[in-house]
Phi, psi and omega in degrees: 000152182283144177287129182261317182221133177227111180255127181232125172053041180293126182226122181230129179241153171244131181260118180240165179296333181262010176139191182253134175254118178271086187287320178228127187228078171085041178276151178218141174195166175224157182222125178269156179302134180090351179268162175241138180243129173249132179250117182235156177170175180292162175301131179082012183274355176105009181302304182294319182295324179296318179288318177299327176297315180297326181272359181058043181243032177284153176291180183299329183267001179270138181223133171278114185271330184200166174111176174215153179222095184269117180241116182051042174090357181236139179281110182296328184288342179265354182273146173291153187304315181298313180295323178301310181297318178297316182296313181296319179297318180297316179297316180298316179297317178300317181294320178295317179296319179297317180297316179295322178297316179296320178293318178297320178297317181293322178293323178292328181294321181272000000 
């Protein structure tokens, strides 16, 4: 199966008046098309922040310090927020249409 998402060395910090919080510190994983990924861990271990980093939904004091997240051939972390949202929406629509086309073909076959 084709690789859909590849996250390498994702590092996200939050800057506060009383110091720096290293919320995500160098996580890496990959996800192939058709697979499901579950992210588990202790409370405060960075599960939510890692996903919010990929979606570019960090608060004002959150910063992605390092890493890359390649989704369908493009590094999401290097994209501007508007282009990121447009790109993800386009990819999702393409995948849904492809899935519907495959389903329609299989139904026509039977």
